[in-house]
C-alpha positions in Angstrom: 176.1 -59.0 122.9 174.6 -57.4 119.8 175.3 -53.8 118.8 174.2 -51.8 115.8 175.6 -48.5 114.7 174.4 -46.5 111.7 176.2 -43.4 110.5 176.8 -41.2 107.5 180.4 -40.9 106.3 181.7 -38.1 104.1 182.7 -40.1 101.1 181.1 -41.8 98.1 180.2 -45.4 98.1 183.2 -46.5 96.0 185.7 -44.7 98.3 184.1 -46.0 101.4 184.0 -49.6 100.0 187.7 -49.3 99.1 188.6 -48.4 102.7 186.5 -50.9 104.5 187.8 -53.7 102.3 191.4 -52.7 103.0 191.7 -54.6 106.2 194.9 -53.1 107.6 193.7 -49.5 107.0 190.1 -50.2 108.3 191.3 -52.2 111.4 193.7 -49.3 112.3 190.5 -47.2 112.8 189.6 -49.4 115.8 191.1 -47.9 119.0 193.9 -50.0 120.4 194.4 -52.2 117.3 198.0 -52.5 116.2 200.2 -54.6 113.9 197.6 -55.8 111.3 199.2 -58.0 108.7 198.0 -60.6 106.2 198.4 -64.3 107.1 197.0 -66.2 104.2 194.0 -65.8 102.0 191.3 -63.7 103.6 193.1 -63.9 107.0 194.8 -61.2 109.0 196.6 -61.2 112.3 196.4 -58.2 114.7 196.8 -57.2 118.3 194.5 -55.1 120.5 195.3 -53.2 123.6 192.3 -52.0 125.7 191.0 -51.4 129.1 187.5 -52.5 130.3 186.7 -51.2 133.8 189.8 -51.9 136.0 191.2 -54.5 133.6 193.8 -53.7 131.0 194.7 -56.4 128.4 196.5 -57.1 125.2 194.9 -59.5 122.9 196.3 -61.2 119.8 194.0 -62.7 117.2 192.7 -63.0 113.7 190.4 -61.2 111.4 188.8 -63.5 108.8 187.1 -62.0 105.8 183.9 -64.1 105.3 182.4 -62.1 102.5 183.0 -59.0 100.4 180.1 -58.4 98.1 180.5 -55.1 96.3 177.1 -55.4 94.5 175.2 -55.8 97.8 177.5 -53.3 99.5 178.1 -55.8 102.3 181.2 -57.2 104.0 181.3 -59.8 106.8 184.1 -60.5 109.1 184.9 -62.8 112.1 187.3 -61.6 114.7 188.8 -64.0 117.3 191.2 -62.8 119.9 192.6 -63.9 123.3 194.8 -62.7 126.1 196.6 -65.7 127.7 197.8 -63.6 130.7 194.2 -62.5 131.5 192.6 -65.8 130.5 189.9 -64.1 128.4 188.9 -64.1 124.8 186.4 -62.6 122.4 184.7 -63.7 119.2 182.9 -61.1 117.1 180.9 -61.5 114.0 180.7 -58.2 112.2 178.6 -57.1 109.2 179.1 -53.8 107.4 176.5 -52.6 105.0 177.0 -49.6 102.7 174.4 -47.6 100.8 174.9 -44.5 98.6 173.4 -41.3 99.9 172.8 -37.8 98.4 175.7 -35.4 98.1 178.3 -38.1 97.7 178.0 -39.5 101.2 177.6 -43.1 102.3 175.5 -44.6 105.0 177.4 -47.3 106.9 175.5 -49.8 109.1 177.7 -51.8 111.4 176.2 -54.8 113.1 178.3 -56.7 115.6 177.5 -59.8 117.7 180.3 -60.3 120.2 180.8 -63.1 122.8 183.1 -62.4 125.7 184.7 -65.5 127.4 186.9 -66.0 130.5 187.6 -63.0 132.7 186.1 -60.6 130.2 182.9 -62.7 130.2 182.7 -62.4 134.0 182.5 -58.6 133.9 179.1 -57.0 134.1 177.1 -56.6 130.9 176.7 -52.8 131.4 180.5 -52.2 131.7 181.2 -54.3 128.6 178.3 -52.8 126.6 179.6 -49.2 127.4 183.1 -50.1 126.3 182.0 -51.9 123.1 179.7 -49.0 122.2 182.4 -46.4 122.8 184.9 -48.4 120.7 182.4 -48.7 117.9 181.7 -45.0 118.0 185.4 -44.1 118.0 185.9 -46.5 115.0 183.2 -44.7 113.1 184.8 -41.3 113.9 188.3 -42.5 112.9 186.9 -44.0 109.7 185.1 -40.7 108.8 188.3 -38.7 109.5 190.3 -41.0 107.2 187.7 -40.7 104.5 187.8 -36.9 104.8 191.5 -36.8 103.8 192.2 -36.5 100.1 194.5 -39.6 100.1 191.7 -41.9 101.4 
């Protein structure tokens, strides 16, 4: 499932870049993500609690930093997570592109290509799409809120 979200965040390019490349801080903006910690070079471990339709689940997995190119303003990540109890897993390829905008703002383009497997893959596409879209929207709101604070 491919999703694209474009938004304007209230911080300059350098500040926004600093936040999105700080994986524990940026990942904490995703609703339900907890316990993000480094586990080697360019690799992080995390857990996610979420509900899709009638199913609640807790997934554990990894965030792999594939690329962080400041000159291009682009970062790419791969997320793999699974819930053994539920028998489901996800794989998401995520690209974030930043571009400077007037008045010290930054445009953020988030492109995700997610594959749902097991029980999650059996759910209807509209249900999963709604949940994925709302999660992405909440991530953007949380990121913007964090960027609005002086300590960001």
